[in-house]
N, C-alpha and C positions, 0 to 999 in steps of 0.2 A: 568297649561299648558301655560297660557299666559305669565307668568313671566320667567319660566325656560325651556320651550320647544324650540326646534330649529325651527326657522321661515323661511318659504319660501312663496313668493308671486308671483302672476301673475295678469293680468287684471281681476278684478271681484271676486277674492278669495284669501284667505291666508290659509296656512297649518301650523299647529303646530305638532311637532312629539317628542315623548319621548319614550325611551325603557321601557318595562314593565315586562321583565323576565317571560313572560307567553308563552305557545306554540301557541298563536293565537294573532291576532291584535284586538284592540278595536277601533271602529270608532264612532265619534259623529259629528253631523252637527249643527252649530249654525249660528246666523245672526247678522249683524251690527244693531245698534239701528235704529228704524224707518223704518224697512224693510216691508213696505206694510201691507196688512191685514193678518189675520190668514189663509185665503185660499191661498194667495200667498206664505206664509212661508211654509205651508204644501206641496204645489206643489214643491217648491224648495227642500225641505227635501226629498221628495219621489224620485225626479230626482237624487239627489246626492247619496242617498243610493243605487239606482239601478245601477248607474254608478260604484260605489264602488264595489257592488256585482259582476259585470262583470269583474272587474279588479283585485280583491283580490287574485285570484289564481296565478297571476304574481308577487305578492309583497312578500318581505321578511316578516317574522313573528316576533312577539315579540315587537310590537310597539303600543303605544297609539297615535291615530291620531285624531286631531281636525280640522275640515274644517270650516272656517269662511267665510260666503258668504256675498258679498256686493249687494245692490240693482242694478238691471239691467235686461236684458232679460234672461229668464229661458227657455232654450231649451236643449234637450238631447245632441245634438252635441256640444253645447257650453260648457256644464258641462263636457262632455267627454274630450274636448280639455283642459279645465282648470285643471282637475285632472291628465291628462297625463303630462302636463307641470310641475305641482307641484311635482308629484311623481318622474319625471326625475331629477328635481332640488334637491330633497331630496335623490337621489340615492336609491330609494326603490324598483326598479324592480330587481327581482332575475334573475340570469343568469342561463339559462337551457341549459345543454349540451345534444346533441343527438347522 
């Protein structure tokens, strides 16, 4: 993923995306080296997964998604803004017609 994935970055996070030819997305969250304690990493991972869970119905399918998080403030609203920015840059929001 790190070598061949398409990279998109914003303040505090980086997104790597690859097509996977599956009818669903696969999402993983990882951290930059020296990212705090295990408690801080687990909190950041839970926040990221929850934000992704809320956004995944709006995303195109068939992608492997890796979110690399840098040390900083971990809040739900900050992570939501980061993922929104990254998914827009990656053009991953599906267009829904009504």
